[in-house]
N, C-alpha and C positions, 0 to 999 in steps of 0.2 A: 325307463325302459325295462321291460321284463327280460331276464336272461333264462335260457334253458340250460340246465345242467345235464350233460350226457355222461352216463356211467358205463364202464365196460360191461358187457353182457354177463360176465361171471360175478359181478358185484351183487351180493345179496341185499335185498331191500327189506328191512324189518320194520313193520309199522305197528306200533303199540298205541294205546289210547293217547298218551301225551304227544307222540309225534303226529298223530292224526289231528289233534287239537291245534298244534303248531301250524300244520298245513292250512287248516280252516282260518286261523287267525291271520294268515298271510295271503289268503286268497284274494285276488283282485280281478276286476273286469268280469265280463260275461263268462269266461271259463271258470271263474270262481263259483258261479252258480252250479256248475257240474260238480265241483268239489263239495259244495254244501249238500247236494243231493246224495252223493256217494257216502259222505260222512253220516248223514242222517239215516241212510239205508243200513250202514254197518252197525251203528249203535243200537239199532232195534233188536239185534239178535246176538251181537258180539259182546265181549265184556263192556260194561256200561261206561259211557263217557257223558259229559254234560251236553245235552242237546241245545241248551241255551247259548252255547258258545257261538253258534251260527249268527247270532244277532250282532256279534262283535267283528264279523268279517269286514275288512276294509274295502269292500267292493266299490268301484267307481262306475256306476251304470248310467250316469247322465240322465237320471230320472228325478222327479220331485221326491222329497223325502218320504212321503206317505206311500208312493208307488215302489220306491226302493225297498222299504221295510216290508211292505206287503208281498213283494216278489220273493224276498228271502224267506219269509214265513211260509208261503205257499210251496215253494220248492222244497224246503225242509220238511214240511208236513207230508208232502207227497213221497219224498224219499223214506221217511219214517214209516208211512203206511205200507209202502212197497216192501221194506225190510221186515215189517211186522207180518205181512202175508207170507214171506219166506219163513219166518219163525213159526207162523201158524202151520205151514206145511210140515216143518220139522216136527212140531208138536203132534200133528196127526200121525206121522210116521212112528214117533216114539211111543205114542199111545198104543200102537198096534205091535210094537216090538217087545215080545216077552222078556228076553234077556235084559234089556235096558231097564224096563219097568221093575223086574225082580231085583236088579242091582240097586236101583234107587230106593226101593222099599226096604231092602236089607241093609242099607247104609246106616251108619251110626246115628244120624239125626233124622232119618226118614223124611227127607226134603219133600218128596212127592206127597206124602200124607199131609204134612203141614200146609203146603201150598194149596193142595186140593181142598182141605178143610176151610181155609181162609177164603179162597177164591170161590168155592161153592156158596159159602155164606154171602159173600159180597155179590156174586152173580144172581143168586136167588133173590136177594133184596133189591138190587138195582139194575140187573141185566147189563145190557151194552152201555147204558148211560152211566153205570158204575165204572166201566172201563174208561169211558171218556173222562169222568171225574178223577179217577186214579192217575191217568196220564197227564192231567192238567196241573198236577202239583209240581211246581218248579223245584229244581235242584234235588229231586228225589229219583234214585235209579228206577227206571221203569221197565227194564229188561225182564225182571221177575214177573211183573204184572202181565206183560205180553206173553211170556211162556205159560204162565198159569192159566190165562184165558184161552190160549191156543190149545192146551191139553183138554180143556173142558168143553169147548165150543166146537161147532162144525160148519158154521156159515161163513165162508170166505168173504163175501160181499159185506155183510154186516160188520165183520171184524175189521175189514179194511176201512170202512167208513168211520167206525168208532176210533180206530187208531189215528186216522187223519184228523178227526175233530179234536181228539185228546191232545195230539201234538200241536195243533194250531192253538188250542186253548192254553197249553203250557207256555207257548211263546207270548201270547197276549197277556197272560197273568204276569209273566216275567217283565214285559215292557211296562205294565201298570205298576208293578212293584218298584222297578228302577226309576220310573218317572216320579213316583211318590217320594222316593228318597231324594231326588234332585230338588224337589220342591221344598222339602224339609231343610236341606243343607243349602 
């Protein structure tokens, strides 16, 4: 039986990446799908967390295993795409914000120039399929790729589709990798 913990209104709730991961790892039932969506949404633009953790959520959905896993992957990819579109919007705003762009360009390491240079090369060579490929790499923080493409591109729909497919691809590659390990051992 699930218990609900009620906290006094004045109690601050601080969620960092590790506490979010803990929430996902303990998510159960259909409400757990909402947790997976929110977690996937947040890690698209907030400090990176492992998106693969959603595959370990102990949801009991009373579905065949293939439908269970497919549901988790679709909800996660949809949440990641929605969060990426939010990051995309932030990127569009930052691109038009003179003070922020000047600050980033004048920073010690000029993050903007480095990410623009790498992303422009990657985008010119592979386009949106490059974003899909970059996001399909498991256990690699993808927040930087999302923001880099968000700053360079302007098409919300293509960006959302690419992030959805990349997120789904990442989970599929992760499942394939983990499955191959279980065959070996």
